[in-house]
Structure formats: structure tokens, C-alpha cells
C-alpha positions as CSV (number, residue, x, y, z in Angstrom):
1,M,-34.6,-12.0,83.8
2,G,-36.8,-11.1,80.9
3,F,-40.1,-9.5,81.6
4,I,-42.9,-10.8,79.4
5,K,-45.5,-8.2,78.9
6,S,-49.0,-9.7,79.2
7,S,-52.1,-8.5,77.5
8,L,-55.7,-9.7,77.5
9,A,-55.2,-11.2,74.1
10,L,-52.3,-13.3,75.4
11,A,-54.4,-14.5,78.3
12,L,-56.2,-17.1,76.2
13,A,-53.0,-18.3,74.5
14,S,-51.4,-18.6,77.9
15,L,-54.3,-20.6,79.2
16,L,-53.1,-23.6,77.2
17,V,-49.7,-23.6,78.8
18,A,-49.2,-25.7,81.9
19,C,-47.4,-24.2,84.8
20,G,-45.3,-26.9,86.5
21,G,-45.6,-28.0,90.0
22,G,-48.0,-30.5,91.6
23,G,-47.2,-33.4,89.4
24,S,-46.5,-34.0,85.7
25,D,-49.8,-32.6,84.7
26,G,-48.9,-29.1,85.9
27,Y,-50.7,-26.7,88.2
28,Y,-54.4,-27.1,88.8
29,N,-55.0,-29.5,86.0
30,N,-58.5,-30.2,87.3
31,T,-59.6,-26.7,86.3
32,K,-58.9,-27.2,82.7
33,Q,-62.0,-27.0,80.5
34,N,-62.8,-28.7,77.2
35,N,-63.7,-25.5,75.4
36,E,-60.3,-23.8,75.7
37,T,-60.0,-23.3,72.0
38,T,-61.4,-19.8,71.6
39,T,-59.3,-17.9,69.0
40,P,-57.5,-14.8,70.5
41,G,-58.8,-11.6,68.9
42,T,-62.4,-13.0,68.5
43,S,-63.1,-13.8,72.1
44,T,-65.8,-12.1,74.1
45,P,-65.1,-10.2,77.4
46,I,-66.6,-13.1,79.4
47,E,-64.3,-15.6,77.6
48,I,-61.3,-13.4,78.2
49,A,-62.2,-13.1,81.9
50,K,-62.7,-16.9,82.2
51,A,-59.3,-17.5,80.6
52,E,-57.6,-15.1,83.0
53,L,-59.4,-16.7,86.0
54,D,-58.2,-20.1,85.0
55,I,-54.6,-18.8,84.9
56,L,-55.0,-17.2,88.3
57,K,-56.4,-20.5,89.7
58,R,-53.1,-22.2,88.7
59,E,-50.8,-19.3,89.6
60,G,-52.5,-17.6,92.5
61,Q,-54.7,-19.6,94.8
62,F,-53.4,-17.2,97.5
63,L,-55.6,-14.6,96.0
64,F,-58.7,-16.6,96.9
65,G,-57.6,-18.1,100.2
66,N,-57.1,-21.6,98.9
67,Y,-53.4,-21.8,99.6
68,D,-51.4,-23.7,102.2
69,P,-47.6,-23.5,102.2
70,N,-47.4,-26.5,104.5
71,D,-49.4,-28.8,102.2
72,A,-47.3,-30.5,99.5
73,T,-50.4,-31.3,97.5
74,T,-51.3,-27.6,97.2
75,S,-49.5,-26.5,94.0
76,K,-47.7,-23.2,94.1
77,G,-47.9,-20.7,91.2
78,Y,-45.9,-17.5,90.6
79,I,-48.4,-15.3,92.5
80,D,-48.4,-17.8,95.4
81,H,-44.6,-17.7,95.7
82,A,-44.6,-13.9,95.5
83,L,-47.4,-13.1,98.0
84,D,-46.5,-15.9,100.4
85,T,-42.9,-14.6,100.5
86,F,-44.2,-11.0,101.1
87,A,-46.5,-12.2,103.9
88,Q,-44.2,-14.6,105.7
89,G,-41.1,-12.5,105.0
90,P,-41.1,-8.6,105.3
91,I,-44.6,-8.3,106.8
92,Q,-44.4,-11.0,109.5
93,L,-40.7,-10.2,110.3
94,S,-41.6,-6.5,110.8
95,L,-44.5,-7.4,113.1
96,D,-42.5,-10.0,115.1
97,I,-39.5,-7.7,115.7
98,R,-41.8,-5.0,117.1
99,Q,-42.8,-7.3,119.9
100,I,-39.4,-7.7,121.5
101,D,-38.1,-5.6,124.4
102,L,-35.4,-3.5,122.7
103,T,-33.9,-2.3,125.9
104,A,-32.6,-5.9,126.5
105,F,-30.4,-5.4,123.4
106,K,-29.1,-1.9,124.2
107,T,-25.5,-3.0,124.7
108,T,-25.3,-5.5,121.8
109,N,-27.5,-4.3,119.0
110,Y,-27.8,-0.5,119.3
111,R,-26.0,1.9,117.0
112,D,-25.7,5.6,117.9
113,K,-25.3,6.2,114.2
114,C,-26.9,3.4,112.2
115,F,-25.0,4.0,108.9
116,L,-21.5,4.9,110.1
117,L,-20.2,6.5,106.9
118,S,-23.3,8.2,105.7
119,K,-23.4,12.0,105.3
120,T,-27.1,12.1,104.7
121,D,-28.7,9.7,107.3
122,Y,-27.8,10.4,111.0
123,R,-30.4,8.2,112.6
124,A,-29.7,5.8,115.5
125,C,-31.1,2.3,115.4
126,Y,-31.2,-1.2,116.6
127,V,-30.0,-3.6,114.0
128,F,-30.3,-7.4,114.0
129,V,-28.2,-9.3,111.5
130,G,-28.1,-12.8,110.0
131,E,-28.5,-15.8,112.2
132,D,-28.6,-13.7,115.4
133,I,-32.2,-12.9,114.3
134,K,-33.1,-16.5,115.4
135,K,-31.9,-15.6,118.9
136,V,-34.3,-12.7,119.1
137,L,-37.4,-14.2,117.3
138,S,-39.0,-17.6,117.9
139,G,-40.6,-19.6,115.1
140,Y,-37.8,-19.2,112.5
141,S,-35.6,-22.2,113.4
142,E,-35.8,-23.6,109.9
143,W,-35.0,-20.3,108.2
144,D,-31.6,-19.2,106.9
145,F,-30.8,-15.6,107.5
146,D,-27.2,-15.8,106.2
147,I,-26.9,-17.0,102.7
148,T,-23.4,-18.1,101.8
149,A,-21.7,-19.7,98.7
150,E,-22.1,-23.0,100.6
151,D,-25.8,-22.6,100.7
152,L,-25.9,-22.0,97.0
153,K,-23.3,-24.5,95.9
154,N,-25.8,-26.9,94.3
155,I,-28.0,-24.2,92.8
156,K,-27.7,-23.7,89.0
157,L,-29.0,-20.8,86.9
158,Q,-30.1,-21.3,83.3
159,N,-27.5,-18.9,81.9
160,D,-25.0,-16.2,82.9
161,Q,-27.5,-13.5,81.8
162,I,-29.9,-14.2,84.7
163,T,-30.2,-11.1,86.9
164,P,-29.6,-11.1,89.8
165,N,-26.8,-13.7,89.6
166,L,-26.1,-16.3,92.3
167,E,-23.4,-14.1,93.9
168,A,-26.0,-11.4,94.6
169,Y,-27.8,-13.8,96.9
170,E,-24.7,-14.2,99.1
171,S,-25.9,-11.9,101.8
172,N,-27.3,-11.8,105.3
173,T,-30.6,-10.5,106.4
174,R,-30.5,-7.1,108.2
175,I,-33.4,-5.7,110.2
176,Y,-33.2,-2.0,111.2
177,I,-35.5,-0.4,113.8
178,F,-35.0,3.3,113.8
179,E,-35.0,6.0,116.5
180,N,-36.6,9.3,115.6
181,E,-36.2,12.9,116.9
182,N,-39.9,12.8,117.6
183,G,-40.3,10.4,120.5
184,D,-43.8,9.4,119.4
185,K,-42.2,7.9,116.2
186,N,-39.5,6.0,118.0
187,F,-38.9,2.4,116.7
188,N,-42.0,2.5,114.5
189,D,-40.0,2.4,111.3
190,V,-38.7,-1.1,110.5
191,T,-36.6,-1.7,107.4
192,I,-35.5,-5.1,106.1
193,T,-32.8,-5.8,103.5
194,G,-30.5,-8.6,102.3
195,A,-31.2,-12.2,101.6
196,F,-32.9,-15.2,103.4
197,A,-34.2,-18.6,102.6
198,Y,-37.2,-20.5,104.1
199,P,-38.9,-23.8,103.5
200,F,-42.3,-24.7,101.9
201,Q,-44.0,-28.0,100.9
202,Q,-44.3,-28.9,97.2
203,S,-44.6,-32.3,95.6
204,W,-44.2,-33.0,92.0
205,G,-45.2,-36.6,92.4
206,I,-41.7,-38.0,92.7
207,Q,-39.9,-38.0,96.1
208,Q,-38.9,-34.4,97.2
209,T,-41.6,-32.5,99.2
210,L,-39.6,-30.1,101.3
211,Q,-38.5,-27.2,99.1
212,K,-36.8,-23.9,99.7
213,R,-37.2,-20.4,98.5
214,F,-34.1,-18.1,98.3
215,V,-35.2,-14.5,98.6
216,L,-33.2,-11.4,97.8
217,I,-34.3,-7.8,98.5
218,N,-31.9,-5.7,96.4
219,S,-31.6,-2.4,94.5
220,A,-32.7,-3.8,91.2
221,T,-36.2,-4.5,92.5
222,S,-36.7,-1.9,95.3
223,D,-37.0,1.9,94.7
224,Y,-36.6,2.3,98.5
225,K,-32.9,2.1,99.2
226,I,-30.5,2.5,102.1
227,T,-26.8,3.1,102.1
228,T,-25.1,1.0,104.8
229,T,-21.6,0.2,105.8
230,A,-20.5,-3.3,105.2
231,T,-17.3,-5.3,105.4
232,V,-16.3,-6.5,101.9
233,K,-13.3,-8.2,100.3
234,D,-11.1,-5.9,98.2
235,P,-10.9,-7.6,94.8
236,E,-7.2,-6.5,94.4
237,T,-5.7,-7.1,97.8
238,G,-8.1,-9.7,99.1
239,N,-8.3,-7.8,102.4
240,N,-11.5,-7.0,104.2
241,V,-12.4,-3.3,104.0
242,E,-15.2,-1.1,105.1
243,R,-17.3,0.2,102.2
244,E,-20.6,2.0,101.7
245,I,-23.0,-0.2,99.9
246,T,-26.4,1.0,98.6
247,T,-29.0,-1.7,98.6
248,G,-32.7,-2.0,98.1
249,A,-34.9,-2.5,101.2
250,I,-38.5,-2.7,102.4
251,S,-39.5,-0.1,104.9
252,I,-42.7,-0.7,106.9
253,Y,-43.9,2.2,109.2
254,K,-46.7,2.0,111.8
255,D,-49.2,4.8,111.4
256,L,-49.6,6.2,114.9
257,T,-53.0,7.8,114.4
258,S,-54.8,4.8,112.8
259,R,-58.6,5.1,113.2
260,D,-59.0,1.4,113.6
261,G,-56.4,-0.9,115.1
262,S,-52.8,-1.0,113.8
263,L,-52.0,0.3,110.3
264,Y,-48.6,-0.5,108.7
265,N,-47.6,1.4,105.5
266,I,-45.0,0.4,102.9
267,Q,-42.9,3.5,102.6
268,A,-42.0,3.4,98.9
269,G,-41.7,1.1,95.9
270,S,-40.3,-2.2,97.1
271,G,-39.7,-5.7,95.8
272,F,-37.6,-8.8,95.8
273,N,-36.5,-11.8,93.8
274,V,-37.2,-15.4,94.6
275,L,-35.3,-18.4,93.4
276,I,-37.2,-21.7,93.5
277,N,-35.5,-25.0,92.7
278,D,-38.4,-27.3,92.9
279,N,-39.1,-28.1,89.2
280,P,-37.7,-31.6,88.4
281,N,-38.1,-31.0,84.7
282,I,-34.8,-29.0,84.5
283,P,-31.5,-28.8,86.5
284,F,-31.6,-25.1,87.1
285,A,-33.5,-22.9,89.5
286,E,-36.2,-20.6,88.2
287,P,-36.6,-16.9,89.2
288,I,-39.7,-15.0,90.2
289,S,-39.8,-11.2,90.7
290,F,-42.2,-9.1,92.7
291,I,-42.3,-5.3,92.5
292,L,-44.9,-3.0,94.0
293,N,-45.3,0.7,94.1
294,S,-46.3,2.6,97.2
295,V,-46.8,6.4,97.9
296,P,-47.8,7.0,101.5
297,G,-50.6,9.5,102.0
298,T,-52.3,8.7,98.6
299,S,-54.6,6.1,97.2
300,A,-51.4,4.4,96.0
301,S,-50.3,3.6,99.6
302,A,-49.6,-0.1,100.1
303,S,-50.6,-1.2,103.6
304,F,-51.4,-4.0,106.0
305,R,-54.0,-3.4,108.8
306,I,-54.9,-5.3,111.9
307,K,-58.3,-3.9,113.0
308,A,-59.3,-3.6,116.7
309,S,-61.7,-6.5,116.0
310,G,-58.8,-8.7,114.9
311,E,-59.8,-8.6,111.2
312,Q,-56.9,-8.1,108.8
313,E,-56.6,-6.1,105.6
314,L,-53.9,-6.3,102.9
315,F,-54.0,-3.5,100.3
316,L,-51.4,-3.5,97.5
317,P,-52.8,-0.9,95.0
318,S,-50.0,-0.9,92.5
319,I,-48.2,-4.2,91.7
320,T,-46.1,-3.4,88.7
321,T,-44.6,-6.9,88.3
322,I,-45.1,-10.5,89.4
323,D,-43.4,-12.6,86.8
324,G,-41.8,-16.0,86.4
325,T,-40.9,-18.8,84.0
326,R,-41.5,-22.6,84.1
327,V,-39.8,-24.9,81.7
328,E,-41.3,-28.2,80.5
329,N,-39.5,-30.5,78.1
330,E,-42.7,-31.9,76.7
331,S,-45.5,-29.9,75.1
332,P,-46.3,-27.3,76.2
333,D,-42.6,-26.4,76.5
334,Q,-42.7,-23.2,78.6
335,N,-44.9,-21.1,80.8
336,N,-44.0,-17.4,80.9
337,Q,-46.3,-15.2,82.9
338,T,-46.4,-11.6,84.0
339,F,-49.1,-10.1,86.2
340,T,-49.8,-6.5,87.1
341,G,-52.6,-4.8,89.0
342,N,-53.7,-4.6,92.6
343,V,-54.6,-7.0,95.4
344,S,-57.0,-6.5,98.3
345,L,-57.8,-9.1,100.9
346,S,-59.8,-8.8,104.2
347,G,-60.8,-11.2,106.8
348,N,-59.4,-13.1,109.8
349,N,-55.9,-14.7,109.4
350,I,-55.8,-13.8,105.7
351,F,-52.3,-15.1,105.1
352,K,-53.2,-18.5,106.6
353,F,-56.8,-18.6,105.8
354,K,-57.0,-22.2,104.6
355,Q,-55.1,-23.5,107.6
356,Q,-57.6,-21.9,110.1
357,L,-60.4,-24.4,109.0
358,S,-63.1,-21.8,109.2
359,G,-63.8,-18.2,108.3
360,T,-64.7,-15.8,105.5
361,L,-62.3,-14.0,103.2
362,N,-63.3,-11.0,101.1
363,F,-61.2,-10.1,98.0
364,E,-61.1,-7.6,95.2
365,H,-58.2,-7.8,92.8
366,V,-57.5,-6.2,89.5
367,I,-55.2,-8.5,87.6
368,N,-54.1,-7.7,84.0
369,G,-57.0,-5.2,83.7
370,I,-59.8,-7.5,84.9
371,T,-61.5,-7.1,88.3
372,F,-62.1,-10.2,90.4
373,K,-64.3,-9.5,93.4
374,G,-65.9,-12.1,95.7
375,T,-65.9,-14.1,98.9
376,S,-64.2,-17.4,100.0
377,I,-65.7,-19.4,102.8
378,N,-63.6,-22.0,104.6
379,N,-65.5,-25.0,105.9
380,N,-63.1,-27.3,107.8
381,G,-60.3,-26.7,105.4
382,T,-62.4,-26.8,102.2
383,V,-62.5,-23.4,100.6
384,N,-65.4,-22.4,98.4
385,T,-65.2,-19.2,96.4
386,S,-67.9,-17.2,94.7
387,L,-67.5,-14.2,92.4
388,S,-69.6,-11.1,92.1
389,L,-67.3,-9.7,89.4
390,P,-66.8,-10.3,86.6
391,T,-70.5,-10.8,85.9
392,G,-71.3,-14.0,84.1
393,V,-68.2,-15.8,85.4
394,T,-68.2,-18.5,88.0
395,F,-65.2,-19.7,90.0
């Protein structure tokens, strides 16, 4: 997938491009202004900030709490797809798996050596694989934790150069919970890899509302990697053989000395790819990528905190890529976007803020070099957002 490098000058040009989803008029058509004719290169900082904000209101209502994955009338942009996948996928799965009684799975899911062939990693672990995850965790009945060729049979990519290709998505989900020589650290390191799919609601004003995201955590998008033993088919003999396979993963470790509530740190640079097949303008699915950097123990440590008060905090200080492409057959013909920067959210139920019908969400994001700081207030499902930064810009 090509990465389109954004700049502030391109922000104004991109503003005139519709991002599909939510009907033939594109995302958030009601936010479009009549004065979107400022010439790039001569615009003021306020005009540039307004242009970038209008893009974010189409592509990332998640950033401001005005996002509901179960509402087909809530249009989903690139940032929405990426952050909602991160929240519902790796973060929520790692939290839910920590709640189970591991001793009940000692005889079925425990490995004395987690990676059988590894000469560098001797840890023991509990491992939960594929559809067996549904037997352990409730609330995932509509998810698919074992993506096969059959699941992908009616998915088309635009061309053979798309990376990752469809075959890469043929994988199961694997959740590892590691033992540690230090008993205090036991089972506090949860690592997730592989592929899964899950539903969301999106209407383009035709008939289909229930859509599906296909998610792949792989080595191309994650600096954090594990080398595991897998049964694969030998291309020459056709026989199943045991091989070592290195794959990307997302590792989330619970800080045992958190000063306030529970603190979960992302252990290294991580990411994933998402295929969405909701756009009725074209026959092929469109990819989105999400990559973040994290260095524990520094200001670049990505984390999720649940305070003793119940308030939640998400801090992603170094998002290196959120990108995607939407195709439209009528003018404008394409929407390519890339976002970099950082994301900070705090409040109660920050991942399902709009669904809670009340509450306050504080945010401070730096997207493509511009800081957006403010507060969203939920009043019975209607979210009103005010900005303190950038100055001179209203939401």
C-alpha cells in the first residue's frame, strides 16, 4: 500500500476531497463550508488549522468522542477505523483475557515452553488460539478469530501489488499470557498476534448496514515481533510440517507499581492492517494501516490507564502512520490521507463515550503538526465539542 506523505499545504487541497461512507455525499458533508477555496501556499495558520479540523471531522470523530460503531448513520473515517480497531481489538482483548481464571486451563492451554523451537525465548505461557477464544471470553460471538480462504473468498483487492495480500490474512488469532521468573510479573504480559474480523455498522444509503473489518497484526506493521512454531504446508510436498514463523505482535504489559489504578503499557512499536469492504463505489476492499511507536520508560511510552476513580486515559505519543484510500468514480475521484502525530483522551468510557449518553471527554491531539485541545460533553447522546487550541478556531 502506498503511503501518501501529508503536509500542511496539502491539508487545504485534501479538504475538497470527499471521503466515502455515509451516503453518496461522502463523510460529514454537513461540515463543508462555502469558503473552502483558499489557495494553498497563501493561507494563514488559522485557515490551515480549520482545513485540517474539517478533515478530522470526516476521518476521525473518534478523536472527539462523537463516534458510535453500532450506529449505521455515524460515518467512519480512516482514523475511526484505526482507533476503534485498536480499542476493541488489542486493548479490550488484553483486558478481558486477564479476568479469566488461568488455573482452569492448566491442562489444555498451558505450555511449559511457549515457543517450542526457539533458542532465545524460554518462557512458559498460556496460549489461546482461534475460535477457542470465544469459549474463554464472552461478548465475542460475532467475531471471527480464524480467518480462512473461505472467509476471504468474496474479497477482492485492487491489484496484486497491495501489501499485505489476501493470503497474509489467512491466520488465526493467538493470545499469549506469559509466565515470568519473577513471580510478581507472572501473567502480566499479554501478547496478541494473527488475524481476526469483527462487525460494525455503516450505511451508504443503499441496503447494506452490517459491515466487517478484517484485521491483520503482522511483521510489516509491528516492530515488536515473536517467533512462534506453527504448522504450515510444505509447498513442494504438500505435507504439514512444523516451522518457526516470525510475526508481528502487540504486547501489553501491566505496570505493577502504578501510582493511580491500573496502567497498561505498549511494549514496542506496534501496528496492524485493516481491510474494509464497505465502499459500494468499487468492487474491491480498501486497506487502512495503523502504526505507532512506543518506548517504555520514556515520554514516548504508549499506554492505557484505568484510574482508581474509574476514569480512563489513552496516550499514544507517537503515531507514525494512519493512512487509507477511498475511491469515488465521480468527482472528486479519490481521497488519499495520511495522519501522523499523537492522541490523548481522558474521561469515563472513552472508547464508548457517545454510547454512554452522558459524560465529559478531554482530548489533546497533535495531528499533522497541529494541536487540537478541548472538551466534548455528551448530553443524552448528543456530543458538543469546544476547542481551546488552536486559538481562533471553533469546532
